[in-house]
VOROBA-311947 format. One record per residue (C-alpha): residue in one letter; x, z, y. Coordinates in steps of 0.02 Angstrom, whole numbers. Layout:
// VOROBA-311947
+-----+--------+--------+--------+
: res :     xx :     zz :     yy :
+-----+--------+--------+--------+
:   A :      X :      Z :      Y :
...
+-----+--------+--------+--------+
// end
This chain:
// VOROBA-311947
+-----+--------+--------+--------+
: res :     xx :     zz :     yy :
+-----+--------+--------+--------+
:   X :    384 :    205 :  -2377 :
:   X :    276 :     57 :  -2328 :
:   X :    163 :    163 :  -2217 :
:   X :    306 :    249 :  -2128 :
:   X :    396 :     84 :  -2100 :
:   X :    241 :      8 :  -2020 :
:   X :    214 :    164 :  -1914 :
:   X :    396 :    165 :  -1855 :
:   X :    391 :    -21 :  -1813 :
:   X :    228 :      1 :  -1717 :
:   X :    297 :    153 :  -1625 :
:   X :    455 :     58 :  -1577 :
:   X :    351 :    -92 :  -1519 :
:   X :    236 :     18 :  -1414 :
:   X :    379 :    117 :  -1337 :
:   X :    478 :    -41 :  -1304 :
:   X :    331 :   -131 :  -1225 :
:   X :    287 :     19 :  -1118 :
:   X :    466 :     41 :  -1060 :
:   X :    486 :   -144 :  -1016 :
:   X :    319 :   -145 :   -924 :
:   X :    376 :      7 :   -824 :
:   X :    546 :    -69 :   -783 :
:   X :    476 :   -238 :   -733 :
:   X :    339 :   -152 :   -635 :
:   X :    471 :    -61 :   -533 :
:   X :    565 :   -219 :   -487 :
:   X :    421 :   -273 :   -374 :
:   X :    440 :   -112 :   -274 :
:   X :    627 :   -136 :   -261 :
:   X :    608 :   -316 :   -203 :
:   X :    484 :   -260 :    -68 :
:   X :    619 :   -151 :     11 :
:   X :    712 :   -309 :     57 :
:   X :    557 :   -383 :    136 :
:   X :    530 :   -224 :    237 :
:   X :    705 :   -242 :    306 :
:   X :    673 :   -426 :    342 :
:   X :    508 :   -383 :    428 :
:   X :    595 :   -251 :    534 :
:   X :    732 :   -373 :    583 :
:   X :    602 :   -504 :    626 :
:   X :    504 :   -378 :    729 :
:   X :    663 :   -328 :    822 :
:   X :    702 :   -509 :    863 :
:   X :    523 :   -538 :    918 :
:   X :    525 :   -390 :   1038 :
:   X :    695 :   -436 :   1110 :
:   X :    637 :   -615 :   1138 :
:   X :    478 :   -551 :   1221 :
:   X :    579 :   -440 :   1339 :
:   X :    694 :   -584 :   1384 :
:   X :    543 :   -697 :   1411 :
:   X :    467 :   -567 :   1527 :
:   X :    626 :   -553 :   1629 :
:   X :    641 :   -743 :   1641 :
:   X :    459 :   -761 :   1694 :
:   X :    488 :   -639 :   1835 :
:   X :    637 :   -730 :   1908 :
:   X :    621 :   -834 :   2064 :
:   X :    713 :   -996 :   2095 :
:   X :    875 :   -914 :   2153 :
:   X :    887 :   -810 :   1994 :
:   X :    841 :   -644 :   2073 :
:   X :    719 :   -538 :   1975 :
:   X :    550 :   -495 :   2054 :
:   X :    530 :   -340 :   1944 :
:   X :    562 :   -175 :   2030 :
:   X :    718 :    -78 :   1979 :
:   X :    619 :     38 :   1866 :
:   X :    546 :   -107 :   1767 :
:   X :    713 :   -196 :   1758 :
:   X :    802 :    -40 :   1694 :
:   X :    659 :     -3 :   1575 :
:   X :    667 :   -177 :   1497 :
:   X :    856 :   -165 :   1482 :
:   X :    839 :      3 :   1394 :
:   X :    705 :    -66 :   1279 :
:   X :    828 :   -195 :   1213 :
:   X :    950 :    -54 :   1173 :
:   X :    813 :     51 :   1090 :
:   X :    756 :    -96 :    984 :
:   X :    932 :   -133 :    925 :
:   X :    960 :     50 :    877 :
:   X :    800 :     83 :    779 :
:   X :    746 :     35 :    604 :
:   X :    575 :    119 :    606 :
:   X :    428 :     -4 :    611 :
:   X :    315 :    125 :    695 :
:   X :    441 :    149 :    835 :
:   X :    453 :    -39 :    857 :
:   X :    264 :    -51 :    873 :
:   X :    263 :     88 :   1003 :
:   X :    401 :      2 :   1102 :
:   X :    308 :   -163 :   1093 :
:   X :    152 :    -84 :   1168 :
:   X :    253 :     -3 :   1309 :
:   X :    316 :   -170 :   1370 :
:   X :    143 :   -221 :   1428 :
:   X :     77 :    -52 :   1484 :
:   X :    224 :      1 :   1593 :
:   X :    286 :   -166 :   1663 :
:   X :    207 :   -314 :   1750 :
:   X :    240 :   -423 :   1598 :
:   X :     92 :   -520 :   1530 :
:   X :     60 :   -534 :   1345 :
:   X :     43 :   -710 :   1275 :
+-----+--------+--------+--------+
// end
């Protein structure tokens, strides 16, 4: 009885330790999902601010925009696209388009 008791206690300890290590190991992955959402939200805000900065830089004193109509419509549509996406890769692609298609200058 002494051997079986020690074996059962050891088995319970090993199973319990392994299960707790697995569970606590998974909480890091779950907490990273929140940071991915935060990073996506921050990226969205950064792109929208960059588009607004570009539009403001291309205004003359009277408030009229010096961008052509294509660029102005493109930048307006970019704001809508950024607000409607949650994919980081799409946000990166949109960010690159701002500088390749328009006269905006990257800081």
